[in-house]
C-alpha positions as CSV (number, residue, x, y, z in Angstrom):
1,M,-20.4,49.0,7.7
2,R,-18.3,50.2,4.7
3,R,-15.9,51.6,7.1
4,A,-15.6,48.3,8.8
5,L,-14.7,46.5,5.7
6,I,-12.3,49.2,4.7
7,L,-10.7,48.7,7.8
8,I,-10.5,45.2,7.8
9,S,-9.1,45.3,4.3
10,V,-6.1,47.6,5.6
11,L,-5.4,45.1,8.5
12,L,-5.5,42.1,6.1
13,A,-3.1,43.8,3.7
14,A,-0.9,45.0,6.6
15,D,-0.6,41.3,8.0
16,A,0.1,39.8,4.5
17,Q,3.0,42.5,4.1
18,A,4.3,41.8,7.7
19,G,4.1,38.0,7.0
20,S,6.3,38.4,3.8
21,L,8.8,40.5,5.8
22,L,9.1,38.0,8.4
23,L,9.6,35.0,5.5
24,I,12.4,37.4,4.0
25,D,14.1,38.0,7.4
26,A,14.2,34.3,8.1
27,I,15.7,33.7,4.6
28,R,18.4,36.4,5.2
29,A,18.9,35.0,8.5
30,E,20.2,31.7,7.3
31,P,23.8,31.3,8.2
32,P,26.3,31.7,5.3
33,N,27.9,28.9,3.6
34,N,31.7,29.4,4.6
35,S,33.7,28.8,7.6
36,A,32.2,31.6,9.7
37,G,28.8,29.7,9.1
38,I,27.7,26.2,8.4
39,L,29.5,24.8,5.2
40,R,27.3,22.7,2.9
41,P,26.9,21.4,-0.4
42,R,26.3,23.8,-3.1
43,R,23.5,23.7,-5.7
44,G,24.5,21.6,-9.0
45,S,27.3,19.6,-7.2
46,D,26.9,16.0,-7.8
47,M,26.8,13.1,-5.5
48,Q,30.3,12.0,-5.6
49,S,31.9,15.3,-4.9
50,V,29.4,15.9,-1.8
51,Q,30.3,12.5,-0.3
52,T,33.9,13.4,-1.1
53,R,34.0,16.7,0.4
54,F,31.4,16.4,3.2
55,G,31.5,12.8,4.1
56,E,29.2,10.1,4.5
57,P,25.8,11.4,5.3
58,L,24.4,10.1,8.8
59,R,21.6,8.6,6.8
60,K,20.4,8.3,3.1
61,A,16.7,8.3,2.4
62,P,15.5,6.6,-0.9
63,A,14.5,8.6,-3.9
64,V,10.5,9.4,-4.1
65,G,8.7,10.7,-7.0
66,K,9.4,12.1,-10.4
67,P,12.0,13.4,-10.9
68,P,13.5,11.3,-8.5
69,I,14.3,13.2,-5.3
70,T,17.0,11.7,-2.7
71,R,17.7,13.3,0.4
72,W,20.9,13.0,2.6
73,Y,21.0,13.5,6.3
74,Y,24.0,15.5,7.9
75,G,24.1,16.7,11.5
76,D,23.4,20.3,10.8
77,Y,21.4,20.0,7.3
78,I,19.6,18.0,4.8
79,V,20.8,17.8,1.1
80,Y,18.1,17.4,-1.5
81,F,18.9,15.9,-4.9
82,E,17.2,15.5,-8.1
83,Y,18.7,12.7,-9.8
84,N,22.5,13.1,-9.0
85,K,22.7,16.6,-8.8
86,V,22.2,18.8,-5.6
87,L,18.7,20.6,-5.5
88,D,19.0,22.4,-2.1
89,T,20.4,22.2,1.2
90,V,18.0,22.9,4.1
91,I,19.5,23.8,7.5
92,L,18.3,22.1,10.5
93,R,17.7,24.6,13.4
């Protein structure tokens, strides 16, 4: 019984580590933010500069929550704003 518990513990630890590595690989696989990848707004940019540089989004979702989070949908990505600043950009695959 003790050997079985040790084996299960080792397998669970290995599985958790593999899951972490897969997540890290997915993050590394995100296309670069340049002309060779998917050009998108950078964190900290304001709404006006995003609209000036990237154009009118396909759709603007209303702000929700506190602090207010707004989403702008573009073809390849969604831009998340906190108040008036880019919080993050998520690529759609």
